[in-house]
VEXFINU-627421 format. One record per residue: x, y, z of N, C-alpha, C in turn. Coordinates in steps of 0.001 Angstrom, whole numbers, padded with zeros to 6 digits, always signed. Example, Ala and Ser with C-alpha at 12.3 -4.5 7.8 and 13.67 -1.06 7.14 Angstrom:
2
+013190-005690+007800+012300-004500+007800+013200-003300+007800+012850-002250+007080+013670-001060+007140+012900+000030+007870
end
This chain:
297
+053998-028823-078928+052866-028685-078000+053341-028552-076571+054327-029376-076181+054833-029328-074812+055407-027956-074491+056176-027370-075451+056744-026039-075238+055643-024995-075089+054573-025161-075867+053466-024218-075794+052788-024276-074431+052614-025514-073900+051994-025675-072577+052855-025039-071489+054162-025258-071609+055078-024684-070612+055027-023167-070647+055027-022611-071845+054977-021154-071996+053669-020596-071438+052565-021322-071729+051249-020878-071249+051196-020871-069725+051710-021939-069103+051725-022020-067635+052586-020916-067035+053730-020641-067649+054622-019589-067165+053953-018221-067244+053272-017978-068361+052590-016706-068550+051475-016524-067521+050746-017616-067221+049675-017543-066215+050235-017205-064842+051369-017816-064525+051989-017553-063220+052390-016097-063095+052960-015537-064174+053364-014132-064164+052156-013225-063988+051069-013552-064708+049866-012732-064621+049246-012794-063227+049246-014003-062620+048691-014154-061268+049495-013343-060273+050824-013404-060390+051689-012644-059481+051463-011151-059640+051321-010722-060886+051102-009301-061144+049773-008841-060559+048741-009702-060739+047435-009355-060181+047486-009297-058664+048260-010256-058068+048383-010285-056606+048998-008994-056095+050064-008516-056785+050703-007262-056377+049741-006091-056514+048932-006121-057589+047983-005033-057794+046930-005012-056697+046475-006255-056264+045435-006344-055259+045897-005799-053917+047191-005914-053617+047703-005428-052341+047495-003922-052200+047761-003184-053264+047603-001725-053253+048224-001119-051999+049530-001258-051908+050245-000748-050740+050082+000761-050628+050038+001213-049409+049844+002626-049122+050956+003466-049748+050571+004600-050315+051551+005503-050924+051619+006842-050196+050767+006997-049162+050752+008247-048414+051853+008302-047369+051961+009450-046712+053004+009667-045701+052527+009133-044351+052658+007822-044160+052251+007177-042912+053479+006709-042136+053310+006581-040833+054394+006121-039955+053870+005017-039047+054714+004014-038821+054343+002878-037965+055210+002889-036710+054564+002801-035553+055260+002742-034267+054684+001631-033405+055496+001144-032480+054979+000317-031402+054421+001248-030332+053284+000894-029764+052643+001783-028787+053484+001935-027525+054156+000861-027113+054995+000890-025917+056422+000486-026275+057357+000842-025408+058752+000432-025608+059188-000603-024582+058329-000900-023603+058639-001925-022601+057338-002476-022046+057320-003764-021757+056160-004371-021118+056612-005567-020298+055871-005844-019241+056161-006979-018375+054928-007867-018317+055130-009163-018534+054028-010120-018490+054423-011280-017591+053438-011955-017076+053703-013133-016257+053978-014333-017156+054766-015244-016632+055081-016456-017379+053813-017246-017698+052805-017105-016860+051551-017832-017037+050518-017038-017835+050908-015917-018413+049949-015011-019065+049279-015632-020281+050010-016487-021021+049447-017037-022246+049553-016043-023384+048437-015807-024092+048458-014924-025256+048616-013469-024831+049597-012786-025430+049871-011375-025135+049848-010580-026436+049467-009317-026341+049365-008478-027532+050235-007240-027413+050822-006860-028536+051644-005659-028630+050994-004740-029663+050372-003639-029259+049716-002746-030216+050714-002079-031169+050395-002135-032456+051167-001459-033497+050291-000325-034030+050811+000895-034011+049999+002081-034297+050453+002747-035594+049470+003076-036442+049731+003782-037699+049221+005215-037573+050055+006168-037945+049643+007574-037992+049928+008127-039386+049209+009186-039751+049429+009810-041056+048458+009312-042109+048764+009609-043370+047901+009253-044496+047966+007754-044748+046791+007103-044681+046776+005637-044715+045602+005168-045566+045803+005160-046881+044731+004793-047807+044975+003459-048487+046050+002790-048119+046356+001487-048694+046922+000558-047633+047206-000675-048039+047733-001682-047117+049155-001334-046680+049450-001615-045416+050812-001469-044890+051275-002831-044379+052432-003255-044819+052989-004535-044368+054132-004267-043392+054026-004858-042210+055035-004671-041168+055684-006016-040871+057004-006054-040948+057760-007274-040649+058560-007074-039369+058492-008061-038475+059137-007965-037168+060337-008897-037069+061265-008496-036224+062421-009329-035898+062467-009487-034380+062769-010692-033915+062841-010982-032483+064291-011153-032076+064663-010502-030992+066035-010581-030499+066011-011063-029052+066503-012271-028842+066483-012867-027511+067573-012292-026622+067224-012059-025364+068215-011749-024335+068495-013075-023632+067769-013344-022540+067881-014666-021926+066611-015486-022114+065645-014943-022852+064475-015717-023261+064751-016333-024626+064178-017503-024876+064406-018194-026142+063079-018414-026858+063072-018025-028140+061883-018229-028952+061586-019718-029077+060299-020067-029064+059798-021442-029146+060114-022273-027908+060738-021662-026912+060988-022347-025643+060324-021588-024495+060555-020285-024444+059952-019448-023403+058783-018619-023930+058715-018455-025237+057595-017754-025865+057463-018235-027301+056255-018097-027856+055958-018590-029204+055316-017468-030017+055788-017305-031236+055217-016335-032174+054758-017091-033413+053503-016906-033802+052976-017638-034953+053226-016920-036271+053313-015597-036242+053619-014845-037459+054440-013609-037117+055352-013275-038009+056193-012099-037814+055870-011005-038826+054724-011152-039493+054303-010166-040487+052850-009773-040250+052593-008479-040271+051229-007966-040175+050882-007211-041448+049675-007420-041951+049134-006631-043057+048031-005751-042485+048300-004456-042417+047355-003513-041815+046520-002885-042929+045200-003124-042945+044352-002605-044025+044276-001080-044021+043865-000538-045135+043706+000915-045272+042755+001446-044209+043141+002552-043589+042285+003207-042616+042335+002636-041214+042905+001457-041031+042983+000863-039689+044189+001436-038951+043955+001985-037774+045010+002701-037062+045834+001812-036141+045264+000697-035689+045968-000167-034739+045761-001629-035091+046823-002408-034957+046746-003861-035096+047735-004466-034111+047421-005642-033604+048246-006258-032570+049203-007306-033119+050456-007191-032702+051424-008276-032848+051227-009178-031635+051214-010491-031835+050889-011411-030748+052027-012388-030470+052156-012735-029192+053050-013818-028787+052425-014536-027606+052858-015744-027366+052317-016551-026277+053446-016989-025362+053284-016750-024060+054304-017169-023098+054164-018660-022810+055273-019265-022395+055300-020689-022049+055651-020814-020570+054769-021425-019796+055009-021637-018363+055749-022956-018196+057029-022878-017803+057841-024092-017698+057714-024796-016355+056944-024204-015425+056719-024794-014095+058003-024941-013294+059026-024177-013644+060312-024240-012954+060641-022884-012348+061408-022907-011260+061880-021668-010650+063068-021149-011445+062981-019929-011915+064065-019347-012706+064002-017828-012603+065054-017170-013086+065060-015712-013127+064088-015222-014194+063704-013954-014100+062886-013357-015148+063656-013383-016464+062922-013514-017561+063544-013584-018888+063036-012433-019750+063811-012098-020797+063402-010975-021644+063820-011193-023090+063120-010490-023984+063462-010472-025409+062928-009177-026008+063413-008843-027206+062981-007628-027903+062104-007973-029095+061079-007172-029302+060289-007190-030530+060646-005920-031289+061137-006067-032516+061598-004901-033271+060960-004867-034654+060518-003675-035050+060040-003489-036421+061255-003478-037337+061372-004504-038174+062547-004637-039033+062333-004029-040413+061090-004091-040913+060837-003589-042269+059364-003206-042393+059108-002156-043164+057738-001708-043415+057595-001374-044895+056510-001846-045496+056182-001465-046871+054869-000696-046840+054873+000496-047425+053681+001336-047443+053684+002398-046366+054773+002495-045621+054897+003514-044572+056353+003567-044143+056655+004490-043255+058008+004578-042707+058000+004090-041260+059177+003723-040755+059324+003236-039383+059521+004419-038449+058730+004482-037394+058825+005571-036433+059922+005360-035406+059984+006243-034432+061024+006183-033405+060820+005007-032457+059567+004686-032142+059285+003561-031242+059222+002267-032046+060391+001773-032387+060426+000577-033223+060833-000674-032452+061236-000517-031188+061690-001672-030407+060960-001727-029066+060497-002915-028716+059834-003162-027437+060582-004263-026698+060926-004012-025433+061549-005033-024595+060475-005692-023743+060355-007000-023884+059373-007776-023132+060085-008518-022006+059617-008331-020777+060132-009074-019629+059086-010095-019207+059500-011349-019152+058615-012431-018717+058949-012758-017270+058026-012426-016367+058257-012650-014941+057954-014101-014576+058910-014702-013878+058716-016073-013415+057623-016105-012355+056692-017037-012492+055595-017134-011528+055757-018303-010568+056785-019114-010774+056944-020307-009945+057710-020026-008668+058460-018920-008647+059226-018584-007448+058441-017689-006504+057338-017117-006972+056599-016146-006167+055296-016741-005648+055149-016730-004332+053905-017162-003705+053029-015962-003347+053458-014781-003742+052819-013549-003271+051302-013572-003434+050823-013859-004624+049393-013774-004893+048596-014844-004162+049259-015901-003712+048554-016975-003007+048398-016688-001517+048984-015588-001041+049032-015339+000399+047825-014586+000946+046976-014061+000086+045797-013352+000590+044806-014351+001173+044081-013912+002191+043092-014783+002817+043130-014671+004323+042621-015701+004984+042549-015722+006443+043692-016547+007015+044378-015955+007964+045493-016608+008648+045200-016661+010148+045834-017626+010823+045777-017698+012279+047165-017403+012829+047244-016387+013667+048496-015982+014308+048517-016591+015708+049608-017276+016059+049752-017869+017392+051100-017491+017984+051170-017521+019306+052413-017227+020002+052194-017249+021502+053218-016885+022233+053145-016766+023687+053332-015302+024040+052407-014763+024850+052379-013317+025081+052445-012976+026561+052986-011795+026813+053003-011212+028158+052591-009754+028050+051981-009252+029128+051571-007846+029173+051657-007369+030617+050919-006334+030950+050991-005772+032304+050434-006729+033351+049333-007388+033025+048626-008196+034018+048825-009695+033869+049339-010159+032738+049524-011600+032516+050910-011848+031943+051392-013083+032127+052722-013434+031624+052693-014812+030972+053344-014890+029810+053569-016155+029112+052287-016964+028917+051289-016320+028357+050033-017012+028060+049939-017244+026551+049382-018385+026150+049225-018627+024711+048141-017729+024123+048410-017197+022943+047414-016393+022237+047227-016961+020838+046043-016767+020321+045733-017185+018963+044570-016377+018428+044700-015858+017237+043636-015026+016666+043748-015055+015147+042647-014729+014497+042639-014710+013033+042961-013317+012517+043588-013275+011370+043944-012009+010721+043646-012123+009234+043125-011062+008683+042866-011003+007249+044084-010412+006559+044619-011132+005570+045815-010685+004851+045425-010322+003419+045799-009123+002996+045478-008633+001655+046753-008317+000884+046803-008746-000364+047919-008387-001234+047671-007008-001829+048731-006380-002302+048609-005065-002936+048106-005218-004367+047562-004147-004882+047053-004159-006251+048211-004217-007243+048061-005081-008232+049110-005211-009247+049316-003878-009959+050577-003533-010175+050917-002269-010813+051312-001192-009827+051052-001413-008530+051470-000458-007508+052862-000819-007005+053504+000139-006331+054847-000102-005808+054859-001189-004741+053751-001351-004042+053684-002338-002961+053494-003760-003471+053075-003901-004732+052795-005232-005276+054052-006098-005258+053904-007317-004746+054986-008291-004586+056054-007824-003596+055735-006823-002796+056662-006360-001759+056014-006318-000375+054732-005948-000324+054078-005797+000976+052685-006412+000968+052274-006888+002160+050914-007337+002403+050383-006575+003612+049077-006336+003634+048445-005636+004753+047602-006632+005541+047802-006642+006871+047117-007583+007756+046169-006823+008684+044975-007363+008880+043945-006716+009695+043432-007690+010748+043345-007227+011990+042766-008046+013059+042353-007171+014230+041432-007682+015041+041006-006994+016257+041687-007645+017457+042198-006808+018351+042862-007285+019564+043901-008344+019217+043962-009432+019979+044826-010554+019642+046221-010454+020198+046968-009436+019806+048354-009316+020250+048453-009049+021757+047540-008258+022274+047600-007802+023667+046772-008724+024562+047419-009569+025382+046662-010523+026198+045891-009875+027345+046187-008622+027680+045417-007950+028734+043977-007681+028301+043779-007487+027009+042439-007222+026464+041718-006085+027191+042472-005085+027605+041869-003958+028312+041513-002804+027382+041975-002882+026142+041678-001853+025142+041225-002544+023856+040191-001989+023225+039682-002558+021972+040538-002071+020799+041688-002698+020629+042570-002330+019520+042039-002911+018207+042202-002155+017141+041994-002672+015786+043309-002490+015045+043921-003613+014703+045263-003583+014135+045233-003593+012608+046120-002808+012029+046402-002827+010594+047913-002720+010449+048549-003839+010065+050010-003890+010035+050472-004523+008729+051739-004311+008439+052260-004754+007145+053303-005860+007299+053279-006754+006316+054318-007765+006166+055132-007439+004923+056444-007486+005049+057315-007317+003890+057579-008685+003282+057306-008805+001972+057480-010067+001246+058828-010069+000544+059549-011171+000671+060877-011269+000063+061114-012702-000400+061598-012853-001637+061957-014177-002145+063442-014214-002447+064139-015174-001849+065566-015375-002078+065713-016415-003180+066008-015949-004412+066060-016864-005554+067205-017854-005455+068307-017444-004834+069449-018348-004708+069139-019484-003732+068562-019137-002598+068214-020157-001600+066847-020770-001868+066072-020138-002774+064710-020553-003088+063861-020623-001820+063909-019530-001053+063137-019427+000176+062334-018128+000176+061169-018188+000822+060294-017028+000933+060258-016551+002376+060434-015236+002557+060449-014662+003900+059361-013597+004022+058734-013548+005195+057764-012513+005529+058206-011862+006829+058319-010547+006815+058815-009812+007980+057794-008769+008410+057556-008675+009717+056660-007653+010245+057379-006304+010204+056754-005334+009560+057368-004017+009387+057334-003268+010723+058494-002828+011236+058536-002134+012523+058367-000622+012373+058130+000050+013516+058175+001512+013561+057000+002238+012968+055928+001523+012619+054736+002159+012061+053583+002058+013063+052699+003045+013049+051489+002958+013866+050598+001856+013306+050338+000837+014125+049561-000311+013651+048187-000398+014315+047955+000403+015356+046653+000443+016021+046536+001764+016767+045308+002190+017003+045104+003444+017736+043876+003337+018623+043923+004081+019714+042784+004169+020631+042871+005530+021305+041986+006424+020924+042075+007786+021433+043414+008391+021041+044164+008950+021993+045464+009566+021671+046615+008562+021608+046307+007277+021837+047366+006273+021938+047481+005453+020651+048706+005079+020337+048967+004203+019193+049917+003088+019618+049943+002034+018806+050856+000909+019023+051820+000828+017851+053097+000589+018168+054112+000341+017142+054871-000935+017501+055179-001732+016464+055949-002958+016666+057447-002658+016635+058193-003466+017384+059649-003484+017251+060146-004874+017623+061321-005175+017172+061949-006466+017460+062918-006316+018618+062871-007279+019535+063822-007326+020640+064581-008637+020541+065882-008547+020292+066689-009741+020060+066889-010532+021344+066984-011848+021189+067321-012729+022304+068752-013231+022196+069375-012975+021047+070724-013496+020805+071760-012390+020646+071397-011153+020963+072344-010057+020848+072426-009434+019476+071647-009919+018508+071680-009350+017161+071034-007970+017162+071397-007170+016171+070951-005772+016140+069890-005491+015081+069490-006490+014323+068483-006265+013286+067163-005826+013908+066470-004907+013224+065165-004463+013722+064020-005154+012990+064362-006132+012135+063358-006820+011323+062946-008127+011997+061667-008255+012294+061124-009482+012883+060702-010385+011729+061553-011357+011429+061470-012099+010178+060978-013524+010374+060188-013998+009413+059721-015372+009422+059936-016024+008075+060065-017343+008068+060228-018097+006822+058932-018819+006498+058524-018719+005229+057264-019309+004784+057499-020692+004206+056735-021670+004689+056762-023036+004174+055513-023231+003322+055697-023361+002008+054557-023455+001098+053775-024742+001297+054439-025794+001740+053757-027077+001917+052771-027031+003082+053197-026452+004190+052318-026355+005362+051572-025031+005418+051900-024110+004509+051313-022772+004467+051472-022058+005806+052665-022163+006357+052937-021610+007682+054180-020730+007654+054092-019588+008334+055249-018729+008566+055730-018973+009992+056992-019355+010124+057588-019531+011443+058561-018388+011676+058269-017571+012672+059104-016405+012940+060332-016793+013757+061343-015958+013670+062632-016210+014302+062536-016196+015828+063624-016630+016455+063694-016663+017913+064029-015270+018438+063000-014442+018511+063142-013068+019014+061797-012637+019565+061779-011541+020274+060535-011006+020822+059935-009972+019879+058625-010029+019733+057883-008987+019031+057258-008094+020096+057712-006859+020147+057265-005916+021168+056212-004979+020592+055181-004713+021387+054193-003697+021041+054305-002535+022008+054886-001432+021558+055046-000241+022405+053856+000686+022222+053394+001274+023334+052291+002228+023259+052845+003651+023264+052393+004438+022285+052861+005817+022104+051725+006802+022356+052131+008017+022746+051206+009142+022818+051943+010388+022340+051351+011069+021379+051971+012272+020806+053385+011986+020303+053579+010803+019738+054871+010443+019165+055914+009999+020163+055551+009911+021443+056502+009514+022487+056057+008202+023107+057020+007302+023329+056700+006014+023914+056282+006177+025374+055204+005487+025749+054689+005540+027117+055072+004280+027898+054688+003124+027368+055004+001847+028014+055172+000768+026960+055794-000342+027365+055771-001552+026552+054445-002242+026857+053535-002235+025888+052176-002736+026148+052118-004256+026149+052854-004917+025251+052847-006384+025221+054122-006897+024559+054349-008185+024756+055531-008851+024193+055130-010270+023796+055571-010690+022600+055274-012042+022122+056552-012733+021667+056564-014064+021776+057652-014859+021209+057071-016201+020757+057883-016955+020015+057417-018240+019490+056246-018088+018536+056291-017072+017697+055135-016734+016854+055119-017512+015539+053903-017828+015110+053676-018473+013819+052411-017895+013187+052340-018012+011868+051126-017669+011134+050802-018813+010189+049553-019270+010227+049124-020363+009350+047982-019896+008455+048135-020129+007164+047121-019749+006177+046054-020837+006153+044830-020495+006561+043793-021521+006661+042786-021474+005513+042623-020303+004877+041708-020239+003728+041863-018898+002998
end
């Protein structure tokens, strides 16, 4: 009796397995599986991310796709988490997402990367786009997105009619749109008058700050971009330039950002506003030193 029971159980297991294989009904047509992209960049704080897997060709049955992960300097289960490495794509479905979740470690570090690769496919063939490189951008070293808002610019200014007077004015700071070349590199600042203590012309300023993060020193710098038209009035324009007080030759008027006080303290140099007409300098319209910018909201 015991042998009969064992044989019966074994036979049932075989039949169940056979039925399971039959139920899958893997695709037998000429289908191909590709990853939609070969590279993607996500933020460390992104959380759940999706990688589209695309099926083309004859697809009348199930397709099973198995993935392999290859770490560069990112580590699975430490910097990102994957819950499954196998997808079952039903008949007729053209796209399904492979998913992973990023882990925000709250630490300053370099960007990390890993590969998602199609390792095996049943019911179709593997296409040319079988590997995707994922770059996880560190979000703890970059203050870029936090810098938009209202700032107060202060300093000591001189012009044609006044000398060494304190100035203070508000400026609207805007970050660039994500995905553009300017993103995480430049900010645009807008203000009326302010720089020129003579207040004899209604200037409307639009000027740029260059954003830079020094990962080794873990410092953030903002520099006023020189040599660009930043304001206009009739045929006249204003351009910024740096005038050194220490004999240095750099043309970059640079400041260091303190995240705790939300303040940019600019270097010990003069910020000059030259007035141009038809591309030729006419006069030095104003000069500032001891400049700071404070983010107030």
